[in-house]
Residue, then its C-alpha position, 0 to 999 in steps of 0.5 A: x307932801x302929803x305922801x311924805x306925811x303918811x309915810x311918816x306916820x306909818x313909820x313907827x308902826x312898821x319899825x315896831x315889827x321888823x324883829x322877827x324870831x323864827x324859833x323856838x317861836x315864829x313870831x315877830x316882836x314888838x316893843x314891851x310885848x312879851x313874847x311866850x317861850x314856854x314851857x321850859x324846864x330847869x337846866x335846859x338851853x333855850x336857843x332864840x333865833x331872829x331874822x337878821x333880814x328885814x322888809x326894810x333893807x337893812x341887816x341887824x348885826x348885834x343882839x344884847x340883853x338888857x334886862x333879865x335874871x342873872x343867867x348864862x346868855x351867850x350870842x352867835x350869828x350867821x349870814x341869816x340869823x343873829x342867836x341869843x343862847x340861854x342857859x337855864x340853870x338846873x336849881x332855877x325855881x318854877x315861874x316866869x321870867x323876863x328877858x328884855x334885849x336891844x337890836x341894832x344894826x352894824x352902824x347903830x342906824x337902827x335900833x329896837x329896844x325893849x324887845x321881851x321874851x318871857x320864859x316860863x320854867x316848870x318842875x313838871x315832867x308832864x309838861x315837858x316830855x311825853x315818852x311813848x311805849x316801846x313799838x310793838x312788833x314781831x321780831x326774828x332772831x338775829x339782828x334787829x331793832x325797836x323803836x321808842x317814840x320820845x316828844x320834846x314838848x318843851x321850847x328849848x332843846x332837850x337831851x336824853x339818854x336811852x338805856x336798854x337791855x334784853x332779858x337774859x343778856x348781861x350786856x346794856x346798850x346806850x343811845x343818846x339823842x337830842x330833840x329840838x323844840x316842840x318835836x317828836x322823835x322815833x329812836x331807833x334801838x338795835x336789837x341782837x337776839x340770837x335765839x327764837x322765844x319770848x323776851x323782855x326788853x327794858x329801857x330806861x329813858x333819862x333827861x341829860x338836862x334835868x333830873x326830874x325827867x326818867x321813865x322806865x319802859x317794859x315790852x315783852x317781844x316774840x322772836x322768831x327763829x330762823x334756820x341759822x338759829x335753830x342750826x346754832x342752837x345745835x352747835x350750842x347742845x340744844x338739839x331740835x331735830x331727830x337724834x339720827x340727823x344731829x351729826x349732819x345738822x352739827x357740821x351745817x351749824x358750825x358751817x353757818x356760825 
């Protein structure tokens, strides 16, 4: 009888810790104790994922918003997790926003109310992202690549468009990336520079979620000429060999082209 009484005393405390948030913050959610999910920018999407399995051997099956701002919230689940997907409005004002959820099992036998999440929205780009310089390296004429680091400091996934071009070439290239919360990613930028020399590469990074994030980066690269690029330059009327050897190398250049 004494053992049963002790178990009954411990039950409310164990029940208060069974809702396990795994992302974007890994923690246990206690009723009436908000979990901070910060920072987030206006226009971002915040994915809250909770473990459906519990130490008490039942499975969470339903998640419902009971209180919060009038934002779009959708739900999803798979065999392991249950999700609340929160869309932060593009015009959301800076400040804290509280969301309160109820979670229950399939039959409604186990219910945890007032599971609270506090989202802080900031309009300061420096709180949300860090964009590094272009990778410093020496390139070789032909197909190459450089990279730029983007650190998504926000607790929501972030979408970016990376536009870049090479000095002297009209074509502009584009790469779209999605970066998970609190994650650094090196974005690879393919470059095709056929001839040797010094070239400026210009990169413009802009957020696809919010207009407050954009940055321009410029880096000068030295491109080493290769035998193929030297021979190709002859084809394009840029002789770099003695005049008496031009016919021979011109034919060779045409062959390699």
